[in-house]
Structure formats: C-alpha cells, structure tokens
Backbone of each chain as nested JSON, in Angstrom:
{
  "chains": [
    {"id": "A", "residues": [
      {"number": 1, "name": "MET", "atoms": {"N": [-4.738, -64.444, -69.127], "CA": [-3.609, -65.313, -68.822], "C": [-2.742, -64.66, -67.75]}},
      {"number": 2, "name": "THR", "atoms": {"N": [-2.339, -65.439, -66.801], "CA": [-1.483, -64.961, -65.729], "C": [-0.216, -65.814, -65.694]}},
      {"number": 3, "name": "VAL", "atoms": {"N": [0.914, -65.171, -65.51], "CA": [2.181, -65.898, -65.46], "C": [2.812, -65.658, -64.096]}},
      {"number": 4, "name": "ILE", "atoms": {"N": [3.113, -66.723, -63.405], "CA": [3.644, -66.605, -62.053], "C": [4.93, -67.422, -61.928]}},
      {"number": 5, "name": "ASN", "atoms": {"N": [5.58, -67.252, -60.788], "CA": [6.735, -68.07, -60.405], "C": [7.844, -68.055, -61.452]}},
      {"number": 6, "name": "HIS", "atoms": {"N": [8.17, -66.866, -61.925], "CA": [9.289, -66.758, -62.858], "C": [10.601, -67.045, -62.132]}},
      {"number": 7, "name": "SER", "atoms": {"N": [11.47, -67.724, -62.802], "CA": [12.841, -67.831, -62.293], "C": [13.788, -67.869, -63.47]}},
      {"number": 8, "name": "LEU", "atoms": {"N": [14.919, -67.25, -63.3], "CA": [15.975, -67.315, -64.305], "C": [17.271, -67.596, -63.567]}},
      {"number": 9, "name": "ARG", "atoms": {"N": [17.871, -68.716, -63.885], "CA": [19.044, -69.157, -63.136], "C": [20.241, -69.314, -64.064]}},
      {"number": 10, "name": "VAL", "atoms": {"N": [21.366, -68.924, -63.553], "CA": [22.618, -69.202, -64.231], "C": [23.54, -69.872, -63.217]}},
      {"number": 11, "name": "THR", "atoms": {"N": [24.474, -70.612, -63.697], "CA": [25.444, -71.263, -62.832], "C": [26.825, -70.779, -63.215]}},
      {"number": 12, "name": "ASN", "atoms": {"N": [27.585, -70.337, -62.255], "CA": [28.958, -69.932, -62.524], "C": [29.832, -70.324, -61.345]}},
      {"number": 13, "name": "SER", "atoms": {"N": [31.057, -69.926, -61.401], "CA": [32.02, -70.405, -60.416], "C": [32.135, -69.495, -59.202]}},
      {"number": 14, "name": "SER", "atoms": {"N": [31.403, -68.42, -59.177], "CA": [31.486, -67.509, -58.043], "C": [30.66, -68.031, -56.873]}},
      {"number": 15, "name": "GLN", "atoms": {"N": [30.762, -67.332, -55.768], "CA": [30.017, -67.752, -54.589], "C": [28.519, -67.695, -54.842]}},
      {"number": 16, "name": "ASP", "atoms": {"N": [28.108, -66.707, -55.621], "CA": [26.706, -66.578, -55.979], "C": [26.434, -67.49, -57.161]}},
      {"number": 17, "name": "ALA", "atoms": {"N": [26.418, -68.801, -56.874], "CA": [26.37, -69.783, -57.951], "C": [25.027, -69.807, -58.648]}},
      {"number": 18, "name": "ILE", "atoms": {"N": [23.984, -69.527, -57.914], "CA": [22.655, -69.585, -58.505], "C": [21.955, -68.254, -58.271]}},
      {"number": 19, "name": "LYS", "atoms": {"N": [21.527, -67.647, -59.336], "CA": [20.769, -66.405, -59.239], "C": [19.323, -66.717, -59.59]}},
      {"number": 20, "name": "GLU", "atoms": {"N": [18.457, -66.178, -58.817], "CA": [17.056, -66.468, -59.086], "C": [16.206, -65.246, -58.779]}},
      {"number": 21, "name": "THR", "atoms": {"N": [15.326, -64.968, -59.684], "CA": [14.321, -63.956, -59.435], "C": [12.974, -64.646, -59.473]}},
      {"number": 22, "name": "LYS", "atoms": {"N": [12.256, -64.528, -58.407], "CA": [10.986, -65.231, -58.325], "C": [9.879, -64.235, -58.016]}},
      {"number": 23, "name": "MET", "atoms": {"N": [8.878, -64.236, -58.843], "CA": [7.74, -63.356, -58.637], "C": [6.545, -64.208, -58.259]}},
      {"number": 24, "name": "THR", "atoms": {"N": [5.875, -63.823, -57.232], "CA": [4.695, -64.568, -56.823], "C": [3.449, -63.745, -57.094]}},
      {"number": 25, "name": "GLN", "atoms": {"N": [2.348, -64.428, -57.112], "CA": [1.092, -63.77, -57.449], "C": [0.749, -62.704, -56.411]}},
      {"number": 26, "name": "GLN", "atoms": {"N": [0.296, -61.57, -56.887], "CA": [-0.073, -60.487, -56.002], "C": [-1.584, -60.271, -56.059]}},
      {"number": 27, "name": "SER", "atoms": {"N": [-2.102, -59.713, -54.99], "CA": [-3.539, -59.491, -54.933], "C": [-3.937, -58.312, -55.816]}},
      {"number": 28, "name": "VAL", "atoms": {"N": [-5.151, -58.345, -56.274], "CA": [-5.685, -57.272, -57.115], "C": [-6.738, -56.528, -56.316]}},
      {"number": 29, "name": "ARG", "atoms": {"N": [-6.616, -55.212, -56.249], "CA": [-7.575, -54.416, -55.482], "C": [-8.397, -53.555, -56.429]}},
      {"number": 30, "name": "THR", "atoms": {"N": [-9.649, -53.417, -56.14], "CA": [-10.491, -52.517, -56.912], "C": [-10.64, -51.216, -56.153]}},
      {"number": 31, "name": "ALA", "atoms": {"N": [-10.802, -50.136, -56.895], "CA": [-10.808, -48.814, -56.273], "C": [-12.001, -48.62, -55.339]}},
      {"number": 32, "name": "ASP", "atoms": {"N": [-13.137, -49.141, -55.718], "CA": [-14.336, -48.895, -54.923], "C": [-14.705, -50.087, -54.041]}},
      {"number": 33, "name": "GLY", "atoms": {"N": [-13.866, -51.078, -54.022], "CA": [-14.136, -52.225, -53.183], "C": [-15.141, -53.195, -53.76]}},
      {"number": 34, "name": "SER", "atoms": {"N": [-15.615, -52.935, -54.976], "CA": [-16.578, -53.84, -55.584], "C": [-15.868, -55.053, -56.164]}},
      {"number": 35, "name": "SER", "atoms": {"N": [-16.644, -55.964, -56.683], "CA": [-16.065, -57.198, -57.179], "C": [-15.773, -57.155, -58.664]}},
      {"number": 36, "name": "HIS", "atoms": {"N": [-15.942, -55.987, -59.266], "CA": [-15.677, -55.884, -60.695], "C": [-14.199, -56.094, -60.98]}},
      {"number": 37, "name": "THR", "atoms": {"N": [-13.923, -56.911, -61.964], "CA": [-12.544, -57.117, -62.394], "C": [-12.491, -57.15, -63.912]}},
      {"number": 38, "name": "LEU", "atoms": {"N": [-11.368, -56.782, -64.43], "CA": [-11.125, -56.892, -65.86], "C": [-9.796, -57.609, -66.016]}},
      {"number": 39, "name": "GLN", "atoms": {"N": [-9.881, -58.827, -66.508], "CA": [-8.689, -59.648, -66.625], "C": [-8.144, -59.533, -68.04]}},
      {"number": 40, "name": "PRO", "atoms": {"N": [-6.985, -58.925, -68.202], "CA": [-6.412, -58.845, -69.544], "C": [-6.0, -60.223, -70.032]}},
      {"number": 41, "name": "SER", "atoms": {"N": [-5.805, -60.324, -71.321], "CA": [-5.391, -61.609, -71.865], "C": [-4.021, -62.005, -71.367]}},
      {"number": 42, "name": "SER", "atoms": {"N": [-3.222, -61.019, -70.974], "CA": [-1.91, -61.324, -70.411], "C": [-1.697, -60.494, -69.161]}},
      {"number": 43, "name": "GLU", "atoms": {"N": [-1.23, -61.137, -68.138], "CA": [-0.874, -60.417, -66.931], "C": [0.328, -61.105, -66.329]}},
      {"number": 44, "name": "THR", "atoms": {"N": [1.417, -60.37, -66.23], "CA": [2.631, -60.939, -65.665], "C": [2.736, -60.523, -64.22]}},
      {"number": 45, "name": "GLU", "atoms": {"N": [2.869, -61.494, -63.372], "CA": [2.946, -61.176, -61.953], "C": [4.221, -61.744, -61.375]}}
    ]},
    {"id": "B", "residues": [
      {"number": 1, "name": "MET", "atoms": {"N": [-2.772, -56.128, -73.669], "CA": [-1.477, -55.462, -73.761], "C": [-0.428, -56.334, -73.09]}},
      {"number": 2, "name": "ALA", "atoms": {"N": [0.621, -56.496, -73.783], "CA": [1.703, -57.292, -73.195], "C": [2.329, -56.553, -72.03]}},
      {"number": 3, "name": "THR", "atoms": {"N": [2.683, -57.304, -71.017], "CA": [3.371, -56.724, -69.88], "C": [4.776, -57.297, -69.826]}},
      {"number": 4, "name": "ARG", "atoms": {"N": [5.708, -56.487, -69.337], "CA": [7.093, -56.926, -69.249], "C": [7.527, -56.934, -67.794]}},
      {"number": 5, "name": "LEU", "atoms": {"N": [8.096, -58.048, -67.4], "CA": [8.613, -58.194, -66.055], "C": [10.129, -58.176, -66.117]}},
      {"number": 6, "name": "ALA", "atoms": {"N": [10.751, -57.271, -65.384], "CA": [12.203, -57.196, -65.346], "C": [12.727, -58.16, -64.285]}},
      {"number": 7, "name": "LEU", "atoms": {"N": [13.426, -59.182, -64.74], "CA": [14.036, -60.128, -63.815], "C": [15.357, -59.545, -63.327]}},
      {"number": 8, "name": "GLY", "atoms": {"N": [15.709, -59.803, -62.112], "CA": [16.911, -59.21, -61.558], "C": [18.196, -59.912, -61.962]}},
      {"number": 9, "name": "ALA", "atoms": {"N": [18.074, -61.053, -62.586], "CA": [19.265, -61.847, -62.882], "C": [20.155, -61.176, -63.916]}},
      {"number": 10, "name": "ARG", "atoms": {"N": [21.456, -61.391, -63.758], "CA": [22.445, -60.914, -64.723], "C": [23.152, -62.124, -65.308]}},
      {"number": 11, "name": "VAL", "atoms": {"N": [23.243, -62.141, -66.621], "CA": [23.842, -63.263, -67.34], "C": [25.119, -62.756, -68.002]}},
      {"number": 12, "name": "GLN", "atoms": {"N": [26.188, -63.522, -67.879], "CA": [27.422, -63.143, -68.562], "C": [27.287, -63.423, -70.062]}},
      {"number": 13, "name": "ASP", "atoms": {"N": [28.042, -62.669, -70.835], "CA": [28.012, -62.865, -72.281], "C": [28.378, -64.319, -72.616]}},
      {"number": 14, "name": "GLY", "atoms": {"N": [27.505, -64.99, -73.345], "CA": [27.751, -66.37, -73.741], "C": [27.381, -67.413, -72.705]}},
      {"number": 15, "name": "GLU", "atoms": {"N": [26.885, -66.956, -71.575], "CA": [26.516, -67.894, -70.511], "C": [25.117, -68.444, -70.757]}},
      {"number": 16, "name": "THR", "atoms": {"N": [24.93, -69.706, -70.423], "CA": [23.601, -70.288, -70.585], "C": [22.791, -70.085, -69.308]}},
      {"number": 17, "name": "TYR", "atoms": {"N": [21.501, -70.166, -69.45], "CA": [20.604, -69.956, -68.317], "C": [19.365, -70.817, -68.482]}},
      {"number": 18, "name": "THR", "atoms": {"N": [18.625, -70.947, -67.408], "CA": [17.348, -71.654, -67.445], "C": [16.259, -70.705, -66.984]}},
      {"number": 19, "name": "TYR", "atoms": {"N": [15.285, -70.49, -67.837], "CA": [14.126, -69.663, -67.473], "C": [12.926, -70.581, -67.286]}},
      {"number": 20, "name": "ARG", "atoms": {"N": [12.197, -70.336, -66.208], "CA": [11.028, -71.169, -65.916], "C": [9.89, -70.286, -65.412]}},
      {"number": 21, "name": "ALA", "atoms": {"N": [8.684, -70.604, -65.821], "CA": [7.514, -69.866, -65.342], "C": [6.298, -70.778, -65.421]}},
      {"number": 22, "name": "THR", "atoms": {"N": [5.284, -70.417, -64.665], "CA": [4.026, -71.161, -64.674], "C": [2.943, -70.287, -65.294]}},
      {"number": 23, "name": "ILE", "atoms": {"N": [2.265, -70.817, -66.3], "CA": [1.287, -70.049, -67.064], "C": [-0.115, -70.512, -66.686]}},
      {"number": 24, "name": "LEU", "atoms": {"N": [-0.918, -69.542, -66.272], "CA": [-2.29, -69.827, -65.846], "C": [-3.283, -69.175, -66.806]}},
      {"number": 25, "name": "GLN", "atoms": {"N": [-4.479, -69.748, -66.86], "CA": [-5.538, -69.177, -67.692], "C": [-6.056, -67.878, -67.066]}},
      {"number": 26, "name": "GLU", "atoms": {"N": [-7.011, -67.269, -67.74], "CA": [-7.485, -65.953, -67.327], "C": [-8.209, -65.961, -65.981]}},
      {"number": 27, "name": "ASP", "atoms": {"N": [-8.585, -67.145, -65.508], "CA": [-9.184, -67.194, -64.175], "C": [-8.137, -67.076, -63.081]}},
      {"number": 28, "name": "GLY", "atoms": {"N": [-6.854, -67.115, -63.485], "CA": [-5.783, -66.922, -62.524], "C": [-5.446, -68.135, -61.703]}},
      {"number": 29, "name": "SER", "atoms": {"N": [-6.106, -69.264, -61.97], "CA": [-5.819, -70.446, -61.155], "C": [-5.654, -71.72, -61.975]}},
      {"number": 30, "name": "THR", "atoms": {"N": [-6.338, -71.809, -63.111], "CA": [-6.261, -73.023, -63.92], "C": [-5.025, -72.979, -64.806]}},
      {"number": 31, "name": "PRO", "atoms": {"N": [-4.143, -73.964, -64.698], "CA": [-2.946, -73.928, -65.542], "C": [-3.278, -74.157, -67.011]}},
      {"number": 32, "name": "VAL", "atoms": {"N": [-2.483, -73.548, -67.863], "CA": [-2.572, -73.816, -69.287], "C": [-1.859, -75.144, -69.555]}},
      {"number": 33, "name": "ASP", "atoms": {"N": [-2.581, -76.09, -70.119], "CA": [-1.988, -77.392, -70.442], "C": [-1.091, -77.229, -71.66]}},
      {"number": 34, "name": "LEU", "atoms": {"N": [0.213, -77.206, -71.411], "CA": [1.156, -76.962, -72.495], "C": [1.381, -78.212, -73.352]}},
      {"number": 35, "name": "THR", "atoms": {"N": [0.779, -79.326, -72.956], "CA": [0.887, -80.543, -73.758], "C": [-0.367, -80.774, -74.593]}},
      {"number": 36, "name": "ASP", "atoms": {"N": [-1.344, -79.887, -74.472], "CA": [-2.599, -80.048, -75.199], "C": [-2.398, -79.728, -76.682]}},
      {"number": 37, "name": "ALA", "atoms": {"N": [-3.109, -80.438, -77.527], "CA": [-2.956, -80.265, -78.973], "C": [-3.397, -78.883, -79.446]}},
      {"number": 38, "name": "ASN", "atoms": {"N": [-4.159, -78.171, -78.605], "CA": [-4.605, -76.826, -78.981], "C": [-3.67, -75.727, -78.482]}},
      {"number": 39, "name": "THR", "atoms": {"N": [-2.588, -76.115, -77.846], "CA": [-1.68, -75.126, -77.257], "C": [-0.474, -74.884, -78.153]}},
      {"number": 40, "name": "ASN", "atoms": {"N": [-0.21, -73.618, -78.395], "CA": [0.964, -73.212, -79.176], "C": [1.663, -72.069, -78.437]}},
      {"number": 41, "name": "VAL", "atoms": {"N": [2.979, -72.125, -78.395], "CA": [3.775, -71.075, -77.75], "C": [4.886, -70.654, -78.704]}},
      {"number": 42, "name": "ASN", "atoms": {"N": [5.01, -69.367, -78.896], "CA": [6.079, -68.823, -79.738], "C": [6.957, -67.899, -78.903]}},
      {"number": 43, "name": "LEU", "atoms": {"N": [8.241, -67.885, -79.23], "CA": [9.21, -67.049, -78.522], "C": [9.883, -66.094, -79.501]}},
      {"number": 44, "name": "THR", "atoms": {"N": [9.964, -64.828, -79.089], "CA": [10.85, -63.871, -79.751], "C": [11.841, -63.388, -78.706]}},
      {"number": 45, "name": "LEU", "atoms": {"N": [13.12, -63.655, -78.953], "CA": [14.19, -63.243, -78.053], "C": [14.953, -62.123, -78.726]}},
      {"number": 46, "name": "TYR", "atoms": {"N": [15.031, -60.946, -78.074], "CA": [15.638, -59.809, -78.763], "C": [16.327, -58.859, -77.798]}},
      {"number": 47, "name": "ARG", "atoms": {"N": [17.236, -58.068, -78.377], "CA": [17.911, -57.01, -77.629], "C": [16.99, -55.805, -77.544]}},
      {"number": 48, "name": "ALA", "atoms": {"N": [16.868, -55.232, -76.351], "CA": [15.987, -54.081, -76.19], "C": [16.587, -52.823, -76.807]}},
      {"number": 49, "name": "ASP", "atoms": {"N": [17.932, -52.774, -76.938], "CA": [18.545, -51.543, -77.445], "C": [18.44, -51.427, -78.97]}},
      {"number": 50, "name": "THR", "atoms": {"N": [18.406, -52.549, -79.668], "CA": [18.356, -52.508, -81.128], "C": [17.118, -53.187, -81.703]}},
      {"number": 51, "name": "ASN", "atoms": {"N": [16.375, -53.892, -80.864], "CA": [15.234, -54.7, -81.307], "C": [15.64, -55.797, -82.287]}},
      {"number": 52, "name": "ALA", "atoms": {"N": [16.9, -56.166, -82.266], "CA": [17.373, -57.251, -83.126], "C": [17.13, -58.586, -82.422]}},
      {"number": 53, "name": "SER", "atoms": {"N": [16.589, -59.546, -83.16], "CA": [16.35, -60.858, -82.574], "C": [17.668, -61.596, -82.388]}},
      {"number": 54, "name": "LEU", "atoms": {"N": [17.659, -62.543, -81.452], "CA": [18.867, -63.301, -81.119], "C": [18.685, -64.76, -81.513]}},
      {"number": 55, "name": "ASN", "atoms": {"N": [19.733, -65.321, -82.072], "CA": [19.798, -66.755, -82.362], "C": [18.587, -67.239, -83.163]}},
      {"number": 56, "name": "SER", "atoms": {"N": [18.136, -66.42, -84.082], "CA": [17.018, -66.784, -84.992], "C": [15.723, -67.071, -84.236]}},
      {"number": 57, "name": "ARG", "atoms": {"N": [15.619, -66.54, -83.033], "CA": [14.392, -66.777, -82.276], "C": [13.413, -65.627, -82.505]}},
      {"number": 58, "name": "LEU", "atoms": {"N": [12.969, -65.506, -83.707], "CA": [12.004, -64.485, -84.097], "C": [10.658, -65.161, -84.316]}},
      {"number": 59, "name": "ASN", "atoms": {"N": [9.778, -65.012, -83.335], "CA": [8.472, -65.681, -83.363], "C": [8.645, -67.176, -83.612]}},
      {"number": 60, "name": "GLN", "atoms": {"N": [9.606, -67.728, -82.938], "CA": [9.95, -69.142, -83.119], "C": [8.972, -70.024, -82.352]}},
      {"number": 61, "name": "ALA", "atoms": {"N": [8.468, -71.062, -83.012], "CA": [7.573, -72.001, -82.344], "C": [8.377, -72.841, -81.358]}},
      {"number": 62, "name": "VAL", "atoms": {"N": [8.021, -72.756, -80.088], "CA": [8.703, -73.567, -79.085], "C": [7.779, -74.649, -78.524]}},
      {"number": 63, "name": "ILE", "atoms": {"N": [6.481, -74.442, -78.66], "CA": [5.513, -75.504, -78.418], "C": [4.497, -75.419, -79.556]}},
      {"number": 64, "name": "ALA", "atoms": {"N": [4.394, -76.483, -80.325], "CA": [3.473, -76.531, -81.467], "C": [2.527, -77.701, -81.26]}},
      {"number": 65, "name": "ALA", "atoms": {"N": [1.247, -77.378, -81.121], "CA": [0.227, -78.413, -80.901], "C": [0.61, -79.321, -79.728]}},
      {"number": 66, "name": "GLY", "atoms": {"N": [1.126, -78.699, -78.686], "CA": [1.444, -79.433, -77.469], "C": [2.785, -80.137, -77.471]}},
      {"number": 67, "name": "VAL", "atoms": {"N": [3.531, -79.984, -78.556], "CA": [4.838, -80.641, -78.652], "C": [5.931, -79.585, -78.536]}},
      {"number": 68, "name": "ALA", "atoms": {"N": [6.787, -79.731, -77.54], "CA": [7.843, -78.743, -77.282], "C": [9.083, -79.034, -78.119]}},
      {"number": 69, "name": "SER", "atoms": {"N": [9.8, -77.956, -78.439], "CA": [11.042, -78.08, -79.204], "C": [11.872, -76.832, -78.956]}},
      {"number": 70, "name": "ASN", "atoms": {"N": [12.99, -76.741, -79.653], "CA": [13.852, -75.552, -79.581], "C": [14.225, -75.176, -78.154]}},
      {"number": 71, "name": "ASN", "atoms": {"N": [14.706, -76.17, -77.414], "CA": [15.253, -75.986, -76.067], "C": [14.187, -75.661, -75.022]}},
      {"number": 72, "name": "HIS", "atoms": {"N": [12.948, -75.958, -75.326], "CA": [11.857, -75.714, -74.383], "C": [11.19, -77.035, -73.984]}},
      {"number": 73, "name": "THR", "atoms": {"N": [10.609, -77.021, -72.796], "CA": [9.722, -78.089, -72.372], "C": [8.469, -77.457, -71.785]}},
      {"number": 74, "name": "GLY", "atoms": {"N": [7.39, -78.21, -71.767], "CA": [6.144, -77.724, -71.181], "C": [5.401, -78.878, -70.542]}},
      {"number": 75, "name": "THR", "atoms": {"N": [4.691, -78.583, -69.449], "CA": [3.965, -79.639, -68.75], "C": [2.469, -79.331, -68.765]}},
      {"number": 76, "name": "ALA", "atoms": {"N": [1.698, -80.342, -68.413], "CA": [0.251, -80.162, -68.32], "C": [-0.123, -79.21, -67.186]}},
      {"number": 77, "name": "ALA", "atoms": {"N": [0.788, -79.008, -66.257], "CA": [0.551, -78.101, -65.127], "C": [0.948, -76.667, -65.447]}},
      {"number": 78, "name": "GLY", "atoms": {"N": [1.266, -76.405, -66.705], "CA": [1.543, -75.029, -67.12], "C": [2.962, -74.555, -66.919]}},
      {"number": 79, "name": "VAL", "atoms": {"N": [3.865, -75.461, -66.571], "CA": [5.258, -75.055, -66.317], "C": [6.04, -75.055, -67.629]}},
      {"number": 80, "name": "LEU", "atoms": {"N": [6.489, -73.874, -67.998], "CA": [7.285, -73.691, -69.21], "C": [8.739, -73.534, -68.809]}},
      {"number": 81, "name": "GLU", "atoms": {"N": [9.636, -74.251, -69.497], "CA": [11.058, -74.152, -69.178], "C": [11.859, -73.959, -70.455]}},
      {"number": 82, "name": "PHE", "atoms": {"N": [12.781, -73.037, -70.381], "CA": [13.669, -72.722, -71.511], "C": [15.104, -72.881, -71.052]}},
      {"number": 83, "name": "LYS", "atoms": {"N": [15.792, -73.859, -71.611], "CA": [17.219, -74.027, -71.334], "C": [17.977, -73.438, -72.513]}},
      {"number": 84, "name": "SER", "atoms": {"N": [18.534, -72.271, -72.29], "CA": [19.152, -71.541, -73.393], "C": [20.439, -72.218, -73.844]}},
      {"number": 85, "name": "VAL", "atoms": {"N": [20.894, -71.813, -75.015], "CA": [22.204, -72.212, -75.514], "C": [23.067, -70.956, -75.557]}},
      {"number": 86, "name": "ALA", "atoms": {"N": [24.364, -71.146, -75.729], "CA": [25.293, -70.011, -75.638], "C": [24.95, -68.909, -76.645]}},
      {"number": 87, "name": "ALA", "atoms": {"N": [24.478, -69.29, -77.818], "CA": [24.181, -68.288, -78.84], "C": [23.04, -67.355, -78.424]}},
      {"number": 88, "name": "ASP", "atoms": {"N": [22.257, -67.759, -77.44], "CA": [21.155, -66.901, -76.988], "C": [21.648, -65.694, -76.198]}},
      {"number": 89, "name": "SER", "atoms": {"N": [22.871, -65.775, -75.695], "CA": [23.387, -64.667, -74.882], "C": [24.759, -64.193, -75.343]}},
      {"number": 90, "name": "THR", "atoms": {"N": [25.178, -64.601, -76.518], "CA": [26.459, -64.156, -77.059], "C": [26.236, -62.876, -77.861]}},
      {"number": 91, "name": "LEU", "atoms": {"N": [26.534, -61.748, -77.236], "CA": [26.224, -60.461, -77.853], "C": [27.475, -59.693, -78.266]}},
      {"number": 92, "name": "ALA", "atoms": {"N": [28.597, -59.985, -77.616], "CA": [29.842, -59.269, -77.888], "C": [29.636, -57.758, -77.797]}},
      {"number": 93, "name": "ALA", "atoms": {"N": [28.862, -57.342, -76.812], "CA": [28.598, -55.913, -76.617], "C": [29.676, -55.315, -75.71]}},
      {"number": 94, "name": "SER", "atoms": {"N": [29.751, -53.988, -75.709], "CA": [30.744, -53.313, -74.874], "C": [30.142, -52.831, -73.559]}},
      {"number": 95, "name": "ALA", "atoms": {"N": [28.838, -52.961, -73.421], "CA": [28.158, -52.53, -72.203], "C": [26.978, -53.464, -71.938]}},
      {"number": 96, "name": "ASP", "atoms": {"N": [26.388, -53.299, -70.767], "CA": [25.229, -54.124, -70.425], "C": [24.133, -53.982, -71.477]}},
      {"number": 97, "name": "VAL", "atoms": {"N": [23.478, -55.092, -71.774], "CA": [22.383, -55.088, -72.741], "C": [21.163, -55.744, -72.09]}},
      {"number": 98, "name": "THR", "atoms": {"N": [20.021, -55.085, -72.201], "CA": [18.777, -55.696, -71.756], "C": [18.254, -56.613, -72.857]}},
      {"number": 99, "name": "VAL", "atoms": {"N": [18.029, -57.86, -72.491], "CA": [17.497, -58.849, -73.425], "C": [16.068, -59.175, -73.004]}},
      {"number": 100, "name": "VAL", "atoms": {"N": [15.186, -59.252, -73.998], "CA": [13.767, -59.484, -73.743], "C": [13.339, -60.804, -74.372]}},
      {"number": 101, "name": "ALA", "atoms": {"N": [12.619, -61.586, -73.604], "CA": [11.979, -62.792, -74.129], "C": [10.48, -62.538, -74.179]}},
      {"number": 102, "name": "ARG", "atoms": {"N": [9.937, -62.534, -75.379], "CA": [8.492, -62.327, -75.549], "C": [7.834, -63.657, -75.891]}},
      {"number": 103, "name": "TYR", "atoms": {"N": [6.894, -64.051, -75.064], "CA": [6.172, -65.3, -75.292], "C": [4.731, -65.002, -75.697]}},
      {"number": 104, "name": "SER", "atoms": {"N": [4.291, -65.679, -76.74], "CA": [2.898, -65.628, -77.17], "C": [2.31, -67.019, -76.972]}},
      {"number": 105, "name": "VAL", "atoms": {"N": [1.244, -67.083, -76.192], "CA": [0.665, -68.366, -75.801], "C": [-0.777, -68.431, -76.295]}},
      {"number": 106, "name": "THR", "atoms": {"N": [-1.086, -69.43, -77.084], "CA": [-2.448, -69.648, -77.561], "C": [-2.936, -70.999, -77.047]}},
      {"number": 107, "name": "TYR", "atoms": {"N": [-4.134, -71.006, -76.486], "CA": [-4.675, -72.235, -75.908], "C": [-6.191, -72.168, -75.942]}},
      {"number": 108, "name": "ASN", "atoms": {"N": [-6.811, -73.298, -75.678], "CA": [-8.258, -73.333, -75.522], "C": [-8.596, -73.397, -74.042]}},
      {"number": 109, "name": "ASP", "atoms": {"N": [-9.557, -72.582, -73.624], "CA": [-9.975, -72.672, -72.226], "C": [-10.948, -73.855, -72.067]}},
      {"number": 110, "name": "GLY", "atoms": {"N": [-11.509, -73.996, -70.902], "CA": [-12.361, -75.143, -70.647], "C": [-13.57, -75.232, -71.545]}},
      {"number": 111, "name": "ALA", "atoms": {"N": [-14.005, -74.108, -72.103], "CA": [-15.151, -74.084, -73.002], "C": [-14.714, -74.154, -74.466]}},
      {"number": 112, "name": "ALA", "atoms": {"N": [-13.476, -74.577, -74.687], "CA": [-12.927, -74.711, -76.036], "C": [-12.937, -73.392, -76.799]}},
      {"number": 113, "name": "VAL", "atoms": {"N": [-12.735, -72.312, -76.065], "CA": [-12.641, -70.992, -76.683], "C": [-11.157, -70.626, -76.789]}},
      {"number": 114, "name": "ALA", "atoms": {"N": [-10.732, -70.261, -77.983], "CA": [-9.323, -69.934, -78.183], "C": [-8.966, -68.645, -77.461]}},
      {"number": 115, "name": "ARG", "atoms": {"N": [-7.875, -68.681, -76.708], "CA": [-7.383, -67.522, -75.997], "C": [-5.917, -67.318, -76.381]}},
      {"number": 116, "name": "THR", "atoms": {"N": [-5.499, -66.068, -76.407], "CA": [-4.099, -65.761, -76.683], "C": [-3.607, -64.753, -75.665]}},
      {"number": 117, "name": "GLY", "atoms": {"N": [-2.495, -65.055, -75.053], "CA": [-1.847, -64.126, -74.135], "C": [-0.425, -63.866, -74.583]}},
      {"number": 118, "name": "VAL", "atoms": {"N": [0.046, -62.65, -74.322], "CA": [1.415, -62.279, -74.671], "C": [2.056, -61.635, -73.453]}},
      {"number": 119, "name": "TYR", "atoms": {"N": [3.275, -62.058, -73.135], "CA": [3.984, -61.406, -72.043], "C": [5.47, -61.38, -72.35]}},
      {"number": 120, "name": "GLU", "atoms": {"N": [6.173, -60.505, -71.64], "CA": [7.61, -60.375, -71.831], "C": [8.327, -60.417, -70.482]}},
      {"number": 121, "name": "VAL", "atoms": {"N": [9.504, -60.996, -70.482], "CA": [10.414, -60.893, -69.342], "C": [11.738, -60.366, -69.866]}},
      {"number": 122, "name": "SER", "atoms": {"N": [12.432, -59.6, -69.025], "CA": [13.722, -59.058, -69.442], "C": [14.773, -59.337, -68.384]}},
      {"number": 123, "name": "PHE", "atoms": {"N": [16.016, -59.373, -68.823], "CA": [17.142, -59.559, -67.925], "C": [18.362, -58.907, -68.568]}},
      {"number": 124, "name": "THR", "atoms": {"N": [19.455, -58.884, -67.853], "CA": [20.64, -58.175, -68.328], "C": [21.729, -59.15, -68.734]}},
      {"number": 125, "name": "VAL", "atoms": {"N": [22.297, -58.909, -69.907], "CA": [23.497, -59.637, -70.323], "C": [24.66, -58.659, -70.222]}},
      {"number": 126, "name": "GLU", "atoms": {"N": [25.673, -59.047, -69.463], "CA": [26.796, -58.151, -69.252], "C": [28.051, -58.696, -69.93]}},
      {"number": 127, "name": "PRO", "atoms": {"N": [28.844, -57.825, -70.504], "CA": [30.042, -58.268, -71.214], "C": [31.157, -58.645, -70.251]}},
      {"number": 128, "name": "LEU", "atoms": {"N": [32.008, -59.512, -70.701], "CA": [33.196, -59.84, -69.92], "C": [34.235, -58.751, -70.122]}},
      {"number": 129, "name": "VAL", "atoms": {"N": [34.953, -58.451, -69.066], "CA": [35.996, -57.432, -69.154], "C": [37.158, -57.957, -69.994]}},
      {"number": 130, "name": "THR", "atoms": {"N": [37.613, -57.141, -70.92], "CA": [38.755, -57.533, -71.746], "C": [40.04, -57.475, -70.921]}},
      {"number": 131, "name": "VAL", "atoms": {"N": [40.75, -58.552, -70.914], "CA": [42.007, -58.633, -70.165], "C": [43.156, -58.703, -71.159]}},
      {"number": 132, "name": "SER", "atoms": {"N": [44.154, -57.867, -70.947], "CA": [45.293, -57.873, -71.883], "C": [46.597, -58.022, -71.123]}}
    ]}
  ]
}
C-alpha cells in the first residue's frame, strides 16, 4: 500500500490562512540497478 | 512495518483541521476503493509523548465495509478525508505536542486477496499563550 498527496489544512485569521504539507510520490532506486523490488504492505510517501 | 510521515503543519490547541490523502494498492498505482464492501479503515489518534489516545479514537472504525463515519469520507478513487472536531486537538498542554494519526487499511486487491496496510502521519499541536 502506498499513500500519497497528504495534506493537512487549518484555517485561522492570520495571513497564513491555509497551511498545507503535500508529499508526492518519489522514485524508488535499487542498489544494483536491477528490477527487483520489495513492496511493503505500507509505504508512506 | 508502519511508516510515519511528519507533516509540517502546526495546529492550535482546539483548532479543527482537514487531513486528506490518497491511498494506493501495493502496485503503487491502483487506488484502494474506499467505498468497496471489502474495505475497512481504522484510526488511532494519539499523543506521541504519552501514547494516550485522543477523543476516543482508539482503533476507531472510520470506514466499515465501505461506509464512512466518524468525521471521515472515502471515495472509490482512494481519497480519504478526515474533518476533525475540536476535541481531536484540545490537549491543554503547556508545550508543543506531537500528535499521531495511525491508519489501518484493509482491502481486497484485484484478485480478491485481502491486504492490510498501516501508516502514520504526525503533526504538531501548539498551546495558546496564556494572557493575563
């Protein structure tokens, strides 16, 4: 399982009315350049 | 192994927030259908400093057999949304507190094989300054 595009927003009266943290999917590299992958049941990206 | 992502957002004590994420299957591209009858999502919301759960959200079912509840919604495209209530962030602490949301997601993949994933996100709840 992979989780992407996280955001957490709050609204307040300051100039910084909306706070957002957004994580996008990142590439996975293997050490030897082969196509072997091991996908855990959970992966937060 | 569960992974924890630290979100940069800071929430004031008692402030509500909206958390949203997109959940994909192990192939990294197929969304988990959160409206499917085989999909269940549970939330544990807790303080990292004491491991105490918040607002009775201790392994709380937020999607049961594809039906969302407890301030959550879910779509067939895998988009999970949590609109918190004030009690979720009312800590009355004297210093910043890291709050963790742990989600456990169970679903069937395309071959009707049950899969379970667990992940955590964290953010900071900061106290309001006492004014006298």
